[in-house]
Every structure is written in C-alpha cells, then in structure tokens.
Residue frames as a rotation matrix with the C-alpha (Angstrom) as fourth column:
MET 1
-0.928 0.055 0.369 6.37
-0.367 0.034 -0.930 -7.90
-0.064 -0.998 -0.011 4.99
SER 2
-0.712 0.646 -0.273 3.54
0.231 0.584 0.778 -10.41
0.663 0.491 -0.565 4.75
GLU 3
-0.200 0.673 -0.712 1.80
0.978 0.186 -0.099 -9.31
0.066 -0.716 -0.695 7.96
CYS 4
-0.796 -0.160 -0.583 2.00
0.282 -0.951 -0.124 -5.53
-0.535 -0.264 0.803 7.42
ILE 5
0.167 0.985 0.052 -1.38
0.623 -0.065 -0.779 -4.03
-0.764 0.163 -0.625 6.71
PHE 6
0.432 -0.010 -0.902 0.08
-0.436 -0.877 -0.200 -1.22
-0.789 0.480 -0.383 4.62
CYS 7
-0.722 -0.682 -0.115 2.13
-0.487 0.383 0.785 -3.71
-0.491 0.623 -0.609 2.52
LYS 8
-0.524 0.623 0.581 -1.05
0.634 0.741 -0.223 -5.67
-0.570 0.252 -0.782 1.89
MET 9
0.533 0.703 -0.471 -2.73
0.227 -0.655 -0.721 -2.46
-0.815 0.277 -0.508 0.70
ALA 10
0.015 -0.655 -0.755 0.28
-0.705 -0.543 0.457 -1.51
-0.710 0.525 -0.470 -1.47
ASN 11
-0.914 -0.398 0.075 0.22
-0.254 0.709 0.658 -4.94
-0.315 0.583 -0.749 -3.10
HIS 12
-0.353 0.883 -0.309 -3.60
-0.875 -0.195 0.443 -4.75
0.331 0.427 0.842 -3.62
GLU 13
-0.793 0.112 -0.598 -4.12
0.224 0.968 -0.115 -7.78
0.566 -0.225 -0.793 -1.41
LEU 14
-0.406 0.703 -0.584 -6.53
0.705 -0.166 -0.690 -5.67
-0.582 -0.691 -0.428 0.71
LYS 15
-0.303 0.357 0.883 -9.05
0.784 -0.433 0.444 -3.72
0.541 0.828 -0.149 -1.32
VAL 16
0.001 0.271 -0.963 -9.21
0.697 -0.691 -0.193 -0.18
-0.717 -0.671 -0.189 -0.08
PRO 17
0.796 0.288 0.532 -10.14
0.592 -0.551 -0.588 2.92
0.123 0.783 -0.609 -2.13
PHE 18
-0.280 -0.942 -0.184 -6.98
0.917 -0.319 0.239 4.81
-0.284 -0.102 0.953 -2.99
LEU 19
0.700 0.402 -0.590 -7.14
0.265 -0.914 -0.308 8.59
-0.663 0.059 -0.746 -3.15
TYR 20
0.560 -0.644 -0.522 -3.81
-0.827 -0.473 -0.304 8.57
-0.051 0.602 -0.797 -4.99
GLU 21
0.664 -0.468 0.584 -1.29
0.229 0.870 0.436 6.06
-0.712 -0.156 0.685 -6.31
ASP 22
0.624 -0.570 -0.535 2.06
-0.762 -0.291 -0.579 6.17
0.174 0.769 -0.615 -8.10
ASP 23
0.348 -0.549 -0.760 5.16
-0.102 0.783 -0.613 3.93
0.932 0.291 0.217 -8.20
ASN 24
-0.635 -0.759 -0.144 6.34
0.138 0.072 -0.988 4.87
0.760 -0.647 0.059 -4.70
PHE 25
-0.951 0.297 0.085 3.28
-0.184 -0.323 -0.928 6.02
-0.249 -0.898 0.362 -2.72
PHE 26
-0.376 0.924 0.077 -0.46
0.511 0.137 0.848 5.64
0.773 0.358 -0.524 -2.29
ALA 27
-0.906 0.191 0.378 -2.96
-0.397 -0.694 -0.600 7.62
0.148 -0.694 0.705 -0.21
ILE 28
-0.384 0.815 -0.434 -6.01
0.569 0.579 0.584 6.47
0.727 -0.023 -0.686 1.69
ASN 29
0.264 0.541 0.798 -8.51
-0.497 -0.633 0.594 7.88
0.827 -0.553 0.102 4.18
ASP 30
-0.827 -0.511 0.236 -7.56
-0.429 0.302 -0.851 7.25
0.364 -0.805 -0.469 7.79
ILE 31
-0.281 0.736 -0.616 -9.86
0.357 0.676 0.644 4.70
0.891 -0.039 -0.453 9.46
LYS 32
0.207 0.321 -0.924 -9.75
0.974 -0.153 0.165 6.65
-0.089 -0.935 -0.344 12.75
PRO 33
0.005 -0.230 0.973 -9.93
0.581 -0.792 -0.190 10.24
0.814 0.566 0.130 11.54
GLN 34
-0.239 -0.186 -0.953 -8.78
0.933 -0.317 -0.172 12.92
-0.271 -0.930 0.249 13.93
ALA 35
-0.687 0.110 -0.718 -10.07
-0.202 -0.978 0.043 15.81
-0.698 0.175 0.695 11.79
PRO 36
0.410 0.898 -0.158 -12.89
-0.386 0.014 -0.922 16.25
-0.826 0.439 0.352 9.25
SER 37
0.833 -0.284 -0.474 -10.31
-0.378 0.334 -0.864 15.45
0.403 0.899 0.171 6.54
HIS 38
0.231 -0.783 0.578 -7.65
-0.776 0.210 0.595 12.94
-0.587 -0.586 -0.559 7.50
PHE 39
0.973 0.006 -0.229 -5.77
-0.161 0.728 -0.666 10.85
0.163 0.686 0.710 5.00
LEU 40
0.440 -0.850 0.289 -2.52
-0.065 0.291 0.955 8.98
-0.896 -0.439 0.072 4.90
ILE 41
0.663 -0.428 -0.615 0.28
-0.689 -0.026 -0.724 9.09
0.294 0.903 -0.313 2.31
ILE 42
0.650 -0.289 0.703 2.05
-0.297 0.755 0.585 5.75
-0.699 -0.589 0.405 2.55
THR 43
-0.275 -0.811 -0.516 5.19
-0.917 0.060 0.394 4.34
-0.288 0.582 -0.761 1.00
LYS 44
0.698 0.462 -0.547 4.74
-0.635 0.753 -0.174 1.30
0.331 0.469 0.819 -1.15
GLU 45
-0.073 -0.808 -0.584 8.08
-0.027 0.587 -0.809 -0.05
0.997 -0.043 -0.065 -0.05
HIS 46
0.810 0.318 -0.493 8.17
0.434 0.241 0.868 -1.33
0.394 -0.917 0.057 3.50
ILE 47
-0.412 -0.828 0.381 10.25
0.166 -0.480 -0.862 1.26
0.896 -0.291 0.335 5.35
PRO 48
-0.127 0.432 -0.893 9.45
0.925 0.376 0.050 0.95
0.357 -0.820 -0.447 9.07
SER 49
0.661 0.363 -0.657 10.09
0.624 -0.752 0.211 4.58
-0.418 -0.550 -0.724 10.11
VAL 50
0.941 -0.330 0.075 11.99
-0.249 -0.825 -0.508 7.77
0.230 0.459 -0.858 9.35
LEU 51
0.386 -0.820 0.423 14.93
-0.651 0.083 0.754 6.18
-0.654 -0.566 -0.502 11.19
ASP 52
0.143 -0.299 0.943 15.20
0.399 0.890 0.222 3.67
-0.906 0.345 0.246 8.34
ILE 53
0.983 0.126 0.134 15.63
0.173 -0.389 -0.905 6.21
-0.062 0.913 -0.404 5.51
ASP 54
0.079 -0.993 -0.083 19.10
0.476 -0.036 0.879 6.17
-0.876 -0.109 0.470 4.10
THR 55
-0.373 -0.335 -0.865 20.66
-0.374 -0.799 0.471 8.04
-0.849 0.499 0.173 1.19
ASP 56
-0.992 -0.002 0.127 19.38
0.111 0.471 0.875 5.58
-0.062 0.882 -0.467 -1.44
LYS 57
-0.274 0.962 0.010 15.78
0.958 0.272 0.094 6.29
0.087 0.035 -0.996 -0.40
GLU 58
-0.405 0.135 -0.904 15.88
0.521 -0.779 -0.350 9.98
-0.751 -0.613 0.245 0.48
SER 59
-0.983 -0.060 -0.173 15.17
-0.093 -0.648 0.756 11.27
-0.157 0.759 0.631 -3.00
ILE 60
-0.560 0.828 0.027 11.63
0.549 0.346 0.761 9.84
0.620 0.441 -0.648 -3.16
PHE 61
-0.281 0.517 -0.808 10.44
0.936 -0.040 -0.351 11.73
-0.213 -0.855 -0.473 -0.06
GLY 62
-0.917 -0.017 -0.398 10.21
-0.057 -0.983 0.174 15.13
-0.394 0.182 0.901 -1.78
LYS 63
-0.759 0.643 -0.097 7.22
0.073 0.232 0.970 13.56
0.647 0.730 -0.223 -3.55
VAL 64
-0.429 0.594 -0.681 5.28
0.903 0.274 -0.331 13.50
-0.010 -0.757 -0.654 -0.26
PHE 65
-0.552 0.161 -0.818 4.97
0.185 -0.933 -0.308 17.29
-0.813 -0.321 0.485 -0.40
THR 66
-0.880 0.241 -0.409 3.73
-0.468 -0.298 0.832 17.20
0.079 0.924 0.375 -4.02
ILE 67
-0.586 0.696 -0.414 1.11
0.473 0.709 0.523 14.55
0.658 0.110 -0.745 -3.13
ALA 68
-0.419 0.418 -0.806 0.01
0.819 -0.210 -0.534 16.47
-0.392 -0.884 -0.254 -0.03
ASN 69
-0.765 0.075 -0.640 -0.33
-0.256 -0.947 0.195 19.65
-0.591 0.313 0.743 -2.17
LYS 70
-0.843 0.430 -0.324 -2.38
-0.264 0.193 0.945 17.84
0.469 0.882 -0.049 -4.79
LEU 71
-0.422 0.701 -0.575 -4.72
0.735 0.636 0.236 16.14
0.531 -0.323 -0.783 -2.32
ALA 72
-0.559 0.199 -0.805 -5.09
0.587 -0.591 -0.553 19.24
-0.586 -0.782 0.214 -0.16
ARG 73
-0.829 0.270 -0.490 -6.32
-0.494 -0.766 0.413 21.10
-0.264 0.584 0.768 -3.23
GLU 74
-0.695 0.572 -0.435 -8.62
-0.045 0.569 0.821 18.26
0.718 0.590 -0.370 -4.29
TYR 75
-0.162 0.614 -0.772 -10.16
0.860 0.472 0.195 18.03
0.484 -0.632 -0.605 -0.82
SER 76
0.423 0.412 0.807 -10.49
0.224 -0.911 0.347 21.80
0.878 0.034 -0.477 -0.28
LEU 77
0.643 -0.311 -0.699 -7.85
0.749 0.070 0.658 22.04
-0.156 -0.948 0.278 2.45
ALA 78
-0.195 -0.884 0.424 -5.48
0.946 -0.283 -0.156 24.40
0.258 0.371 0.892 0.62
ASP 79
0.095 0.282 0.955 -7.34
0.237 -0.938 0.253 27.65
0.967 0.202 -0.156 1.24
LYS 80
0.795 0.326 0.512 -7.52
-0.387 -0.379 0.841 27.40
0.468 -0.866 -0.175 5.06
GLY 81
-0.176 -0.953 0.248 -4.55
-0.931 0.079 -0.356 25.16
0.319 -0.294 -0.901 5.75
PHE 82
0.857 0.330 -0.396 -3.78
-0.223 0.930 0.291 21.68
0.464 -0.161 0.871 6.98
ARG 83
0.345 -0.747 0.568 -1.24
-0.829 0.040 0.557 19.73
-0.439 -0.664 -0.606 8.94
LEU 84
0.589 -0.313 -0.745 1.30
-0.355 0.728 -0.586 17.21
0.726 0.609 0.318 7.55
VAL 85
0.386 -0.342 0.857 2.64
-0.896 0.082 0.436 14.83
-0.219 -0.936 -0.275 10.22
ASN 86
0.224 -0.359 -0.906 5.01
-0.220 0.887 -0.406 11.89
0.949 0.290 0.119 10.39
ASN 87
0.736 0.029 0.676 5.08
-0.674 0.121 0.728 9.97
-0.061 -0.992 0.109 13.69
CYS 88
0.028 -0.813 -0.582 8.20
-0.512 0.488 -0.707 7.96
0.858 0.318 -0.403 14.60
LEU 89
-0.709 -0.336 -0.620 8.04
0.156 0.783 -0.603 4.91
0.687 -0.524 -0.503 16.86
LYS 90
-0.148 0.745 -0.650 5.89
0.882 0.397 0.255 4.28
0.448 -0.536 -0.716 19.92
GLU 91
-0.195 0.059 -0.979 6.52
0.765 -0.616 -0.189 7.48
-0.614 -0.785 0.075 21.91
GLY 92
-0.927 -0.127 -0.354 6.17
-0.114 -0.801 0.587 9.52
-0.358 0.584 0.728 18.71
GLY 93
-0.109 0.994 -0.010 2.68
-0.584 -0.072 -0.808 8.04
-0.804 -0.083 0.589 18.18
GLN 94
-0.419 -0.068 -0.905 3.46
-0.871 0.313 0.380 5.65
0.257 0.947 -0.190 15.32
GLU 95
0.177 0.625 0.761 0.92
-0.747 0.588 -0.309 2.83
-0.640 -0.514 0.571 15.45
VAL 96
0.947 0.062 0.315 1.82
0.157 0.767 -0.623 1.00
-0.280 0.639 0.716 12.21
LEU 97
0.150 -0.982 -0.113 5.55
-0.101 -0.129 0.987 0.38
-0.983 -0.137 -0.118 11.66
HIS 98
-0.058 -0.126 0.990 5.46
0.980 0.180 0.081 1.28
-0.189 0.976 0.113 7.97
MET 99
-0.820 -0.429 -0.379 6.43
0.396 -0.903 0.166 4.78
-0.414 -0.015 0.910 6.84
HIS 100
-0.076 0.839 0.539 3.43
0.923 -0.145 0.355 7.06
0.376 0.525 -0.763 6.40
PHE 101
-0.977 -0.205 0.051 2.36
0.187 -0.952 -0.243 10.68
0.099 -0.228 0.969 6.66
HIS 102
-0.155 0.956 -0.250 -0.90
0.917 0.044 -0.397 12.07
-0.369 -0.291 -0.883 8.05
VAL 103
-0.870 0.065 0.488 -2.66
0.173 -0.888 0.425 14.94
0.461 0.454 0.762 6.32
LEU 104
-0.289 0.770 -0.569 -5.23
0.937 0.104 -0.335 16.57
-0.199 -0.630 -0.751 8.63
GLY 105
-0.988 0.009 0.156 -7.52
0.032 -0.966 0.257 19.48
0.153 0.259 0.954 7.91
GLY 106
-0.271 0.959 0.086 -10.97
0.358 0.018 0.933 20.89
0.893 0.284 -0.349 7.98
ARG 107
0.845 0.442 -0.300 -10.67
0.458 -0.310 0.833 22.36
0.275 -0.842 -0.465 11.50
GLN 108
0.572 -0.662 0.485 -8.33
-0.661 -0.722 -0.206 24.58
0.487 -0.202 -0.850 13.48
MET 109
0.366 -0.566 -0.738 -5.28
0.471 0.797 -0.378 22.61
0.802 -0.209 0.559 14.53
LEU 110
0.974 -0.011 0.228 -3.98
-0.201 -0.516 0.833 23.21
0.109 -0.857 -0.504 18.07
TRP 111
0.125 -0.976 -0.177 -0.41
0.148 0.195 -0.970 23.53
0.981 0.095 0.169 19.36
PRO 112
-0.661 -0.749 -0.044 1.11
-0.713 0.608 0.348 21.74
-0.234 0.262 -0.936 21.11
PRO 113
-0.287 0.592 -0.753 -0.45
-0.686 0.422 0.593 18.74
0.669 0.687 0.285 19.39
GLY 114
0.608 0.677 0.414 -0.62
-0.753 0.327 0.571 16.56
0.252 -0.659 0.709 22.51
C-alpha cells in the first residue's frame, strides 16, 4: 500500500524511531498521545483491520501480547497497569486503516472509555 503511512514506516521509507521491531511487528510512540505513555504496536504487513484477519494470519497475533508485555516493563507500566486497545473501523475509532494496537498507561484509565 504505497500511500499507507504505517506501510511507509514498516518499509523504512519514513524515518521514525522504533521502540521495537521484529519480522511481523514494530512499535512507535503515538504522535497524539492520550496518556503519559502511549505507543502503537503495528503489523508490518498491510492488514486493514481485525475484520481482515483470517486463519493464515491468526497465529502471529499472539505476539502482540508478548510485545506489549516487554514494552510495558521497559516503560514502567507493568507495576500499575496499562490498557491494550484495538480499534476497528470508523465507529470503533480506527483512524489509520492498517492493523495496530494502542498501549496506554501512566494514569488511571476510565470506563467506559468514551
């Protein structure tokens, strides 16, 4: 997807500091943070949303929890807690149609989220 900002980041066409990178995912700080700590875990493959995950891709998504765990510990979120969120499409709050997860922490999260 030549116009997708997350694809450009995944392909290193846009230079952004990665907090994490492996064969399937990378993580970056959110440019519009909603908490003191707010980063994104993003698929390298262009998968528009959770609705586009099929059985051949489902096995990689367990890694999201491992990455969230690792980064939460590195950024001192593990002791008090954090929120892991995936938004799906417009009414679900998804702004970029490329599969990603938000990790938010450093303050008390409220429920319902809004």
